[in-house]
Every structure is written in structure tokens, then in C-alpha cells.
GUDOMI-580046 format. One record per residue (C-alpha): residue in one letter; y negated, x, z; residue number from 0. Coordinates in pm, 1 decimal, decimal comma. Example, Ala and Ser with C-alpha at 12.3 -4.5 7.8 and 13.67 -1.06 7.14 Angstrom:
BEGIN
@type = A	north = 450,0	east = 1230,0	up = 780,0	seq = 0 $
@type = S	north = 106,0	east = 1367,0	up = 714,0	seq = 1 $
END
This chain:
BEGIN
@type = M	north = -3,6	east = -0,3	up = 10,5	seq = 0 $
@type = P	north = -342,5	east = 120,0	up = -71,5	seq = 1 $
@type = K	north = -560,1	east = 260,3	up = 234,2	seq = 2 $
@type = I	north = -909,0	east = 144,8	up = 277,1	seq = 3 $
@type = I	north = -1149,5	east = 341,6	up = 502,1	seq = 4 $
@type = Y	north = -1408,3	east = 131,1	up = 660,4	seq = 5 $
@type = I	north = -1668,4	east = 319,7	up = 850,3	seq = 6 $
@type = E	north = -1901,5	east = 126,5	up = 1113,0	seq = 7 $
@type = F	north = -2272,0	east = 224,6	up = 1116,1	seq = 8 $
@type = S	north = -2206,2	east = 436,3	up = 1431,8	seq = 9 $
@type = G	north = -1965,9	east = 633,4	up = 1243,8	seq = 10 $
@type = K	north = -1630,8	east = 491,7	up = 1387,1	seq = 11 $
@type = E	north = -1365,8	east = 497,0	up = 1101,3	seq = 12 $
@type = H	north = -1087,0	east = 235,5	up = 1053,2	seq = 13 $
@type = H	north = -783,9	east = 327,5	up = 820,5	seq = 14 $
@type = I	north = -627,0	east = 21,0	up = 700,7	seq = 15 $
@type = E	north = -338,5	east = -40,2	up = 456,4	seq = 16 $
@type = M	north = -356,4	east = -360,3	up = 241,8	seq = 17 $
@type = P	north = -157,4	east = -504,0	up = -5,8	seq = 18 $
@type = V	north = -297,1	east = -486,1	up = -372,8	seq = 19 $
@type = G	north = -460,5	east = -849,7	up = -448,1	seq = 20 $
@type = Y	north = -635,0	east = -880,7	up = -125,7	seq = 21 $
@type = S	north = -1022,6	east = -813,1	up = -102,6	seq = 22 $
@type = I	north = -1178,9	east = -551,1	up = 94,8	seq = 23 $
@type = M	north = -1337,7	east = -840,1	up = 304,7	seq = 24 $
@type = E	north = -994,3	east = -972,0	up = 381,1	seq = 25 $
@type = G	north = -868,7	east = -624,6	up = 487,6	seq = 26 $
@type = A	north = -1162,4	east = -609,1	up = 743,5	seq = 27 $
@type = V	north = -1123,1	east = -957,1	up = 874,8	seq = 28 $
@type = K	north = -764,3	east = -975,5	up = 917,4	seq = 29 $
@type = N	north = -781,1	east = -626,8	up = 1110,2	seq = 30 $
@type = S	north = -1093,1	east = -705,2	up = 1325,7	seq = 31 $
@type = V	north = -1279,7	east = -445,9	up = 1180,4	seq = 32 $
@type = P	north = -1656,2	east = -515,7	up = 1313,4	seq = 33 $
@type = G	north = -1937,7	east = -495,4	up = 1073,8	seq = 34 $
@type = I	north = -1827,3	east = -738,8	up = 805,2	seq = 35 $
@type = D	north = -1892,8	east = -1090,6	up = 918,6	seq = 36 $
@type = A	north = -1758,1	east = -1272,4	up = 628,8	seq = 37 $
@type = D	north = -1941,4	east = -1603,7	up = 719,1	seq = 38 $
@type = C	north = -1883,3	east = -1791,1	up = 398,1	seq = 39 $
@type = G	north = -1526,3	east = -1666,5	up = 411,0	seq = 40 $
@type = G	north = -1540,3	east = -1488,2	up = 73,0	seq = 41 $
@type = S	north = -1700,6	east = -1726,0	up = -188,8	seq = 42 $
@type = C	north = -1986,0	east = -1484,5	up = -240,9	seq = 43 $
@type = A	north = -2251,7	east = -1699,9	up = -75,8	seq = 44 $
@type = C	north = -2391,4	east = -1520,9	up = 236,9	seq = 45 $
@type = A	north = -2391,5	east = -1148,3	up = 201,3	seq = 46 $
@type = T	north = -2244,4	east = -1090,3	up = 550,5	seq = 47 $
@type = C	north = -1971,8	east = -865,6	up = 423,8	seq = 48 $
@type = H	north = -2216,0	east = -616,0	up = 244,3	seq = 49 $
@type = V	north = -2097,4	east = -248,3	up = 216,0	seq = 50 $
@type = Y	north = -2193,0	east = 66,8	up = 89,5	seq = 51 $
@type = V	north = -1901,7	east = 187,5	up = -150,8	seq = 52 $
@type = D	north = -1847,4	east = 591,9	up = -170,2	seq = 53 $
@type = E	north = -1991,9	east = 732,2	up = -466,9	seq = 54 $
@type = K	north = -1681,1	east = 866,5	up = -588,5	seq = 55 $
@type = F	north = -1511,1	east = 518,0	up = -616,5	seq = 56 $
@type = I	north = -1822,0	east = 341,6	up = -766,6	seq = 57 $
@type = N	north = -1676,8	east = 372,1	up = -1121,1	seq = 58 $
@type = K	north = -1343,6	east = 235,2	up = -1019,7	seq = 59 $
@type = I	north = -1464,4	east = -86,3	up = -938,8	seq = 60 $
@type = P	north = -1581,4	east = -363,7	up = -1171,6	seq = 61 $
@type = K	north = -1960,3	east = -413,2	up = -1204,3	seq = 62 $
@type = A	north = -2123,3	east = -669,6	up = -1004,3	seq = 63 $
@type = Q	north = -2145,3	east = -1010,7	up = -1174,1	seq = 64 $
@type = E	north = -2470,5	east = -1179,3	up = -1157,1	seq = 65 $
@type = S	north = -2396,8	east = -1407,1	up = -847,4	seq = 66 $
@type = E	north = -2289,9	east = -1091,5	up = -638,6	seq = 67 $
@type = Q	north = -2602,5	east = -925,9	up = -755,6	seq = 68 $
@type = D	north = -2822,0	east = -1233,1	up = -668,9	seq = 69 $
@type = M	north = -2684,8	east = -1219,0	up = -303,1	seq = 70 $
@type = I	north = -2729,0	east = -829,8	up = -275,8	seq = 71 $
@type = D	north = -3088,6	east = -897,0	up = -325,3	seq = 72 $
@type = F	north = -3108,3	east = -1080,1	up = -0,6	seq = 73 $
@type = V	north = -2945,2	east = -768,9	up = 209,9	seq = 74 $
@type = V	north = -3111,6	east = -549,4	up = 438,5	seq = 75 $
@type = N	north = -3170,8	east = -200,5	up = 292,6	seq = 76 $
@type = P	north = -2975,4	east = -257,5	up = -38,6	seq = 77 $
@type = K	north = -2882,0	east = 73,9	up = -212,0	seq = 78 $
@type = N	north = -2743,4	east = 157,9	up = -569,6	seq = 79 $
@type = N	north = -2381,8	east = 151,7	up = -425,7	seq = 80 $
@type = S	north = -2440,4	east = -196,3	up = -233,5	seq = 81 $
@type = R	north = -2149,7	east = -453,6	up = -282,1	seq = 82 $
@type = L	north = -2018,0	east = -757,6	up = -130,2	seq = 83 $
@type = S	north = -1665,8	east = -663,1	up = -17,5	seq = 84 $
@type = C	north = -1533,0	east = -1021,2	up = -95,8	seq = 85 $
@type = Q	north = -1583,2	east = -932,8	up = -454,3	seq = 86 $
@type = L	north = -1385,2	east = -616,8	up = -438,5	seq = 87 $
@type = M	north = -1020,3	east = -666,7	up = -473,2	seq = 88 $
@type = I	north = -790,7	east = -415,6	up = -376,9	seq = 89 $
@type = T	north = -593,4	east = -232,9	up = -649,4	seq = 90 $
@type = D	north = -363,6	east = 84,7	up = -629,0	seq = 91 $
@type = E	north = -658,0	east = 267,1	up = -812,4	seq = 92 $
@type = L	north = -895,6	east = 223,9	up = -494,2	seq = 93 $
@type = D	north = -608,5	east = 384,8	up = -245,3	seq = 94 $
@type = G	north = -837,9	east = 601,3	up = -17,8	seq = 95 $
@type = I	north = -1159,2	east = 392,5	up = -94,8	seq = 96 $
@type = V	north = -1439,2	east = 449,6	up = 178,0	seq = 97 $
@type = V	north = -1682,5	east = 167,9	up = 252,8	seq = 98 $
@type = R	north = -1961,6	east = 192,4	up = 492,9	seq = 99 $
@type = M	north = -2115,1	east = -69,7	up = 672,1	seq = 100 $
@type = P	north = -2496,4	east = -112,7	up = 684,0	seq = 101 $
@type = E	north = -2688,2	east = -97,0	up = 1045,1	seq = 102 $
@type = K	north = -2748,9	east = -506,5	up = 994,2	seq = 103 $
@type = Q	north = -2590,2	east = -784,4	up = 811,5	seq = 104 $
@type = S	north = -2818,8	east = -1056,0	up = 645,1	seq = 105 $
END
């Protein structure tokens, strides 16, 4: 199973293995990783699962669709590597992906 490395704003790391087909948000929620609230349950409607994707994985994930980009416009401190983790599906190619949580969620 692919491993996702979640890094809290404080620097605390969580190494979680999740099956292909789940979202990075689901991995956080199912494993009680703090910092990803997922208030809308993954419907791309709240931006409380905002993460910063490690630059070496940015070209391995699909580009954000318009609905996701619209939600990212509302996050605190967006960056070029900002994504909503509910929109990032786990694949074998993403094994070892690192996502960092922002200091605050929307």
C-alpha cells in the first residue's frame, strides 16, 4: 500500500499506509491526523482539507479542476502547491507523498 506522510504545522509527522483509490483526506480522517478537518466530507465545498503538496510530487498529481481552484482561493495563505486533499486520490505513483498542513484551515 502507498504511504502518505502528513506533516502538521508543528512539524509532527504521521506516516500512514492507505489503499489505492482513497483520497489523501480520507487517509487523514480515518487515522485521526490532526489538521485536516474535512468539514464537507470530501465534496470539495469547504477547503478545510487544504494541504501543501511536496514539490517533488506536484507533477505526479492531476491539475486542480476549476471547482477545487475556486475553493483554494478562500484558504488562508495559499501557495503554488496548495491543494485540497479530498481531491487527491492515492495511487501507487504517489507512494511516499508528503503533504504539509497549514497553520490554519478555512
